[in-house]
C-alpha positions as CSV (number, residue, x, y, z in Angstrom):
1,X,6.6,-82.2,13.7
2,X,3.3,-80.2,13.8
3,X,0.8,-80.6,11.0
4,X,-0.9,-77.2,10.6
5,X,-3.2,-77.9,7.6
6,X,-4.7,-80.8,5.6
7,X,-6.2,-80.3,2.2
8,X,-7.7,-83.0,0.0
9,X,-9.5,-83.2,-3.3
10,X,-11.4,-86.3,-4.5
11,X,-10.0,-88.4,-1.6
12,X,-12.5,-91.1,-1.0
13,X,-15.7,-89.5,0.4
14,X,-14.1,-86.0,0.6
15,X,-14.8,-83.9,-2.5
16,X,-12.9,-80.9,-1.1
17,X,-11.5,-80.8,2.4
18,X,-9.5,-78.1,4.1
19,X,-8.9,-78.1,7.8
20,X,-6.5,-76.2,10.1
21,X,-5.0,-78.2,13.0
22,X,-3.5,-77.2,16.3
23,X,-0.7,-78.8,18.2
24,X,-1.3,-81.3,21.0
25,X,-4.2,-83.7,21.0
26,X,-6.7,-83.4,18.2
27,X,-10.0,-85.3,18.0
28,X,-12.2,-86.3,15.1
29,X,-15.6,-87.4,16.3
30,X,-18.5,-88.9,14.3
31,X,-20.6,-92.0,13.5
32,X,-19.2,-95.1,11.9
33,X,-18.5,-94.6,8.1
34,X,-18.7,-90.8,8.5
35,X,-15.2,-90.4,7.2
36,X,-13.1,-90.1,10.4
37,X,-10.6,-92.8,9.4
38,X,-10.3,-91.3,6.0
39,X,-8.7,-88.2,7.4
40,X,-5.9,-90.2,9.0
41,X,-5.6,-92.3,5.9
42,X,-5.2,-89.1,3.8
43,X,-2.4,-88.0,6.1
44,X,-0.6,-91.3,6.0
45,X,-0.9,-91.6,2.3
46,X,0.5,-88.1,1.8
47,X,3.5,-88.8,4.0
48,X,4.2,-92.4,3.0
49,X,2.6,-93.1,-0.3
50,X,0.6,-96.0,1.3
51,X,-2.8,-96.6,2.8
52,X,-3.5,-98.6,5.9
53,X,-6.9,-99.7,4.5
54,X,-6.1,-100.9,1.0
55,X,-3.2,-102.1,-1.1
56,X,-4.6,-100.5,-4.2
57,X,-4.2,-96.7,-4.2
58,X,-6.8,-96.4,-7.0
59,X,-9.3,-97.1,-4.3
60,X,-8.5,-93.8,-2.7
61,X,-9.8,-91.8,-5.7
62,X,-13.4,-90.7,-5.4
63,X,-15.8,-92.6,-7.6
64,X,-16.3,-91.1,-11.0
65,X,-13.1,-89.1,-10.6
66,X,-9.8,-89.8,-12.3
67,X,-7.4,-88.2,-9.8
68,X,-6.9,-87.1,-6.2
69,X,-4.7,-84.4,-4.6
70,X,-3.6,-84.0,-1.0
71,X,-1.5,-81.4,0.9
72,X,0.0,-81.5,4.3
73,X,1.3,-78.1,5.5
74,X,3.7,-78.1,8.5
75,X,5.2,-75.5,10.7
76,X,8.5,-73.9,9.6
77,X,7.2,-73.5,6.0
78,X,7.4,-77.2,5.2
79,X,4.8,-79.1,3.1
80,X,4.2,-82.3,1.2
81,X,1.7,-82.6,-1.7
82,X,0.6,-85.8,-3.3
83,X,-1.1,-86.4,-6.7
84,X,-2.5,-89.7,-7.7
85,X,-4.1,-90.4,-11.1
86,X,-5.9,-93.6,-11.9
87,X,-3.6,-96.5,-12.8
88,X,-0.5,-94.3,-12.1
89,X,1.9,-94.1,-9.2
90,X,1.4,-91.3,-6.8
91,X,3.8,-88.3,-7.0
92,X,4.9,-86.6,-3.8
93,X,6.6,-83.2,-3.7
94,X,7.9,-80.8,-1.1
95,X,7.5,-77.1,-1.1
96,X,10.4,-76.7,-3.6
97,X,8.6,-79.0,-6.1
98,X,11.2,-81.7,-5.5
99,X,10.0,-85.3,-5.9
100,X,10.3,-87.4,-2.8
101,X,10.4,-91.2,-2.7
102,X,8.8,-93.2,0.1
103,X,12.0,-93.8,2.0
104,X,12.8,-90.1,2.1
105,X,9.3,-89.3,3.1
106,X,9.5,-91.8,6.0
107,X,12.8,-90.3,7.2
108,X,11.7,-86.7,7.1
109,X,8.0,-87.1,8.0
110,X,7.7,-90.1,10.3
111,X,4.3,-91.3,11.3
112,X,3.2,-93.8,14.0
113,X,-0.2,-95.3,13.1
114,X,-2.4,-97.4,15.4
115,X,-5.0,-99.0,13.3
116,X,-8.5,-99.8,14.5
117,X,-8.4,-103.4,13.4
118,X,-5.9,-106.2,13.9
119,X,-3.7,-104.2,16.2
120,X,-3.3,-106.7,19.0
121,X,0.4,-107.5,19.3
122,X,-0.3,-110.5,21.6
123,X,-2.2,-112.2,18.8
124,X,-0.9,-110.5,15.7
125,X,0.5,-112.6,12.9
126,X,4.3,-112.7,12.4
127,X,4.1,-110.4,9.4
128,X,2.6,-107.6,11.5
129,X,5.3,-108.1,14.1
130,X,8.1,-108.1,11.5
131,X,6.7,-104.9,10.1
132,X,6.8,-103.3,13.6
133,X,10.4,-104.5,14.1
134,X,11.5,-103.3,10.6
135,X,10.0,-99.9,11.2
136,X,11.9,-99.4,14.4
137,X,15.1,-100.7,12.8
138,X,14.7,-98.4,9.8
139,X,15.2,-95.4,12.1
140,X,17.8,-96.9,14.4
141,X,20.1,-98.7,11.9
142,X,21.0,-96.5,8.9
143,X,21.9,-99.3,6.5
144,X,19.1,-101.7,7.5
145,X,17.2,-101.2,4.2
146,X,20.3,-102.3,2.3
147,X,20.6,-105.3,4.7
148,X,17.1,-106.4,4.0
149,X,17.4,-105.9,0.3
150,X,20.4,-108.2,0.3
151,X,18.6,-110.7,2.3
152,X,15.6,-110.6,-0.1
153,X,17.9,-111.2,-3.0
154,X,19.7,-114.1,-1.3
155,X,16.4,-115.7,0.0
156,X,14.8,-115.4,-3.5
157,X,17.8,-116.9,-5.3
158,X,18.1,-119.8,-2.8
159,X,14.4,-120.6,-3.3
160,X,14.9,-120.5,-7.1
161,X,17.8,-122.9,-6.8
162,X,15.7,-125.2,-4.7
163,X,12.9,-125.0,-7.2
164,X,15.4,-126.0,-10.0
165,X,17.0,-128.7,-7.8
166,X,20.4,-127.0,-8.4
167,X,22.3,-128.2,-5.4
168,X,25.5,-126.3,-6.3
169,X,23.7,-123.0,-6.4
170,X,21.8,-123.9,-3.3
171,X,25.1,-124.3,-1.5
172,X,26.3,-120.9,-2.7
173,X,23.2,-119.1,-1.5
174,X,23.1,-121.1,1.7
175,X,26.6,-119.7,2.7
176,X,25.4,-116.2,2.0
177,X,22.1,-116.8,3.9
178,X,24.0,-117.9,7.0
179,X,26.2,-114.8,6.9
180,X,23.4,-112.3,6.5
181,X,21.2,-114.1,9.1
182,X,23.8,-113.4,11.7
183,X,23.6,-109.7,10.9
184,X,19.8,-109.6,10.9
185,X,19.4,-111.5,14.2
186,X,22.0,-109.3,15.9
187,X,20.3,-106.1,14.7
188,X,16.8,-107.4,15.7
189,X,18.0,-108.6,19.1
190,X,19.4,-105.1,19.6
191,X,16.1,-103.4,18.8
192,X,14.2,-105.9,21.0
193,X,16.6,-105.1,23.8
194,X,15.9,-101.4,23.3
195,X,12.1,-102.0,23.4
196,X,12.6,-103.9,26.7
197,X,14.7,-101.1,28.1
198,X,11.8,-98.7,27.2
199,X,9.3,-101.1,28.8
200,X,11.3,-101.1,32.0
201,X,12.2,-97.4,32.2
202,X,9.9,-95.4,30.0
203,X,7.7,-92.8,31.5
204,X,5.0,-94.0,29.1
205,X,4.0,-97.0,31.3
206,X,4.1,-95.3,34.7
207,X,0.9,-93.3,34.0
208,X,-1.0,-96.6,33.6
209,X,0.4,-98.6,36.5
210,X,-2.4,-97.6,38.9
211,X,-4.9,-99.6,37.0
212,X,-2.6,-102.1,35.1
213,X,0.1,-103.4,37.5
214,X,0.8,-106.3,35.0
215,X,2.5,-103.7,32.8
216,X,5.5,-103.7,35.2
217,X,6.5,-107.2,34.1
218,X,5.9,-107.0,30.4
219,X,8.9,-108.2,28.3
220,X,9.5,-108.9,24.6
221,X,11.3,-112.1,23.5
222,X,12.8,-112.2,19.9
223,X,12.0,-115.1,17.7
224,X,14.7,-115.7,15.1
225,X,12.4,-117.7,12.8
226,X,14.0,-121.0,13.6
227,X,14.7,-123.2,16.7
228,X,16.3,-121.1,19.4
229,X,18.4,-124.1,20.5
230,X,20.2,-124.6,17.2
231,X,22.7,-122.6,15.1
232,X,21.2,-121.4,11.8
233,X,23.7,-123.4,9.8
234,X,22.6,-126.6,11.7
235,X,19.0,-125.7,11.0
236,X,19.6,-125.4,7.2
237,X,21.6,-128.7,7.3
238,X,18.8,-130.5,9.1
239,X,16.2,-129.0,6.7
240,X,18.3,-129.7,3.5
241,X,16.2,-132.6,2.2
242,X,12.9,-131.0,3.3
243,X,13.8,-127.7,1.6
244,X,14.4,-129.4,-1.7
245,X,11.1,-131.3,-1.5
246,X,9.2,-128.1,-0.5
247,X,11.2,-126.0,-3.0
248,X,11.6,-123.2,-0.6
249,X,13.6,-122.2,2.6
250,X,11.4,-123.4,5.4
251,X,13.1,-121.6,8.4
252,X,15.0,-118.4,8.6
253,X,14.8,-114.6,9.0
254,X,11.8,-114.4,6.8
255,X,9.8,-116.0,9.6
256,X,11.3,-113.9,12.4
257,X,8.8,-112.5,15.0
258,X,8.6,-111.7,18.7
259,X,6.5,-112.8,21.7
260,X,5.3,-110.7,24.5
261,X,5.5,-112.2,28.0
262,X,4.6,-111.2,31.5
263,X,5.5,-112.7,34.9
264,X,2.0,-111.9,36.2
265,X,-0.3,-112.8,33.3
266,X,-0.6,-115.1,30.3
267,X,-0.8,-112.2,27.8
268,X,-2.3,-114.3,25.0
269,X,-5.1,-115.8,27.1
270,X,-5.3,-113.6,30.2
271,X,-5.7,-110.1,28.7
272,X,-9.1,-108.5,27.9
273,X,-9.4,-106.9,24.5
274,X,-9.2,-103.6,26.2
275,X,-5.9,-104.5,27.9
276,X,-4.6,-105.8,24.6
277,X,-5.4,-102.5,22.9
278,X,-3.8,-100.5,25.7
279,X,-0.6,-102.6,25.4
280,X,-0.6,-102.1,21.6
281,X,-1.0,-98.3,21.8
282,X,1.9,-98.3,24.4
283,X,4.1,-100.2,21.9
284,X,3.5,-97.4,19.4
285,X,4.2,-94.8,22.0
286,X,7.5,-96.6,22.6
287,X,8.1,-96.6,18.8
288,X,7.5,-92.9,18.8
289,X,10.1,-92.4,21.5
290,X,12.7,-94.5,19.6
291,X,12.1,-92.6,16.4
292,X,12.4,-89.3,18.1
293,X,15.6,-90.3,19.9
294,X,17.3,-91.4,16.6
295,X,16.0,-88.6,14.2
296,X,15.3,-85.7,16.5
297,X,11.9,-85.5,14.7
298,X,8.8,-86.0,16.8
299,X,6.6,-88.4,14.8
300,X,3.0,-87.6,14.1
301,X,0.9,-90.1,16.1
302,X,-2.4,-91.3,14.5
303,X,-4.8,-93.5,16.5
304,X,-7.9,-94.8,14.7
305,X,-10.9,-95.4,16.9
306,X,-9.1,-94.9,20.2
307,X,-12.2,-95.4,22.3
308,X,-13.1,-98.9,21.0
309,X,-12.3,-101.7,23.5
310,X,-10.7,-99.4,26.1
311,X,-12.7,-99.2,29.3
312,X,-13.5,-95.7,30.5
313,X,-10.7,-95.5,33.1
314,X,-7.9,-96.6,30.7
315,X,-9.3,-94.3,28.0
316,X,-9.2,-91.4,30.3
317,X,-5.6,-92.3,31.3
318,X,-4.6,-92.6,27.7
319,X,-6.1,-89.3,26.7
320,X,-4.6,-87.5,29.6
321,X,-1.2,-89.0,28.8
322,X,-1.4,-88.0,25.2
323,X,-2.6,-84.5,26.1
324,X,0.4,-84.1,28.4
325,X,3.1,-85.8,26.5
326,X,2.7,-85.2,22.8
327,X,3.6,-82.5,20.4
328,X,0.7,-83.6,18.2
329,X,-1.6,-86.7,18.1
330,X,-4.6,-87.1,16.0
331,X,-7.3,-89.6,17.2
332,X,-10.7,-90.7,16.0
333,X,-13.6,-91.7,18.2
334,X,-17.4,-92.0,18.0
335,X,-18.5,-90.5,21.4
336,X,-17.3,-87.0,22.2
337,X,-17.8,-87.3,25.9
338,X,-14.3,-88.4,26.8
339,X,-12.8,-85.4,24.9
340,X,-10.7,-83.2,27.2
341,X,-10.9,-80.0,25.2
342,X,-13.6,-79.0,22.8
343,X,-11.1,-76.5,21.2
344,X,-9.4,-79.3,19.4
345,X,-12.5,-81.3,18.5
346,X,-13.8,-81.7,14.9
347,X,-17.1,-83.3,14.0
348,X,-17.2,-85.5,11.0
349,X,-20.5,-86.1,9.1
350,X,-21.6,-87.6,5.9
351,X,-24.4,-86.1,3.7
352,X,-25.4,-87.0,0.2
353,X,-22.5,-89.5,-0.1
354,X,-19.8,-86.9,0.8
355,X,-18.1,-86.3,4.1
356,X,-17.8,-83.0,5.8
357,X,-15.8,-81.7,8.8
358,X,-16.9,-78.9,11.1
């Protein structure tokens, strides 16, 4: 999937932006707050309906304006446009003027995004880790969305029954929760096994072994969201009185997560911030592989502030890897010195409150 052109109107600090992009590794260089991350945000918003910097899409509209428009033009005569008016949902259309919902956008135009903040998987909160697992599962397991919708309904209704102290209803929803937990745990264990297989065999890691031998022993361990030594039915039975007191389901798939281990290092305490960032980017490279293998669509890779935290040697290794092994990756950075090719380098500047790209 090659993005050939990005156009925006009234998107944050960009009054009117139009840039043509090449395949391979593309760089956006500029000072902090110049508008580099906004370019990645505009792409992600167009292709997913979401922003990685705010939960309120009204924030994306330029001040004193009432709407924004974006357009992503791809190879093979494909394109997605997005229009967002204040206090209204965004509307996303393809070249045939057909409205596309977020799920269809995600299936047809997958994006792997590495954020500049809070990306460290070794220390990320469980919600971040669940999101990572869910995204992988979305592309691997066709009916996973339906499974999670069913779980949400069961979980919500059980909590409502607990709140109302309706023990008969609690028992009904408990039986359904036990059944769907088996499915969720099995599917998540399968995706963790696939990630571990990639960690062991993927060509992604071999490029970094010379400086990071600890990568050879990295493994992921799935956390079901309850005691590993007990059956879920026994957990719910043991928690029955506590759940009624707390008026919610204490343990279960809503708390699932994963832990990253290594035979050589304590990854939570023994990794530098640079090593943590390297590992996090590698996890998204593995995610990109998984999505490609199950959709035959090469996801667009977006990495915000790639040069922060990484030491020079690992940054050079990462840029060389991306340059050699990607159909298209868009990265932002402050210092242009590590850039491998000036042909794919854009400079981002801000003047008079507006951002510009040259």
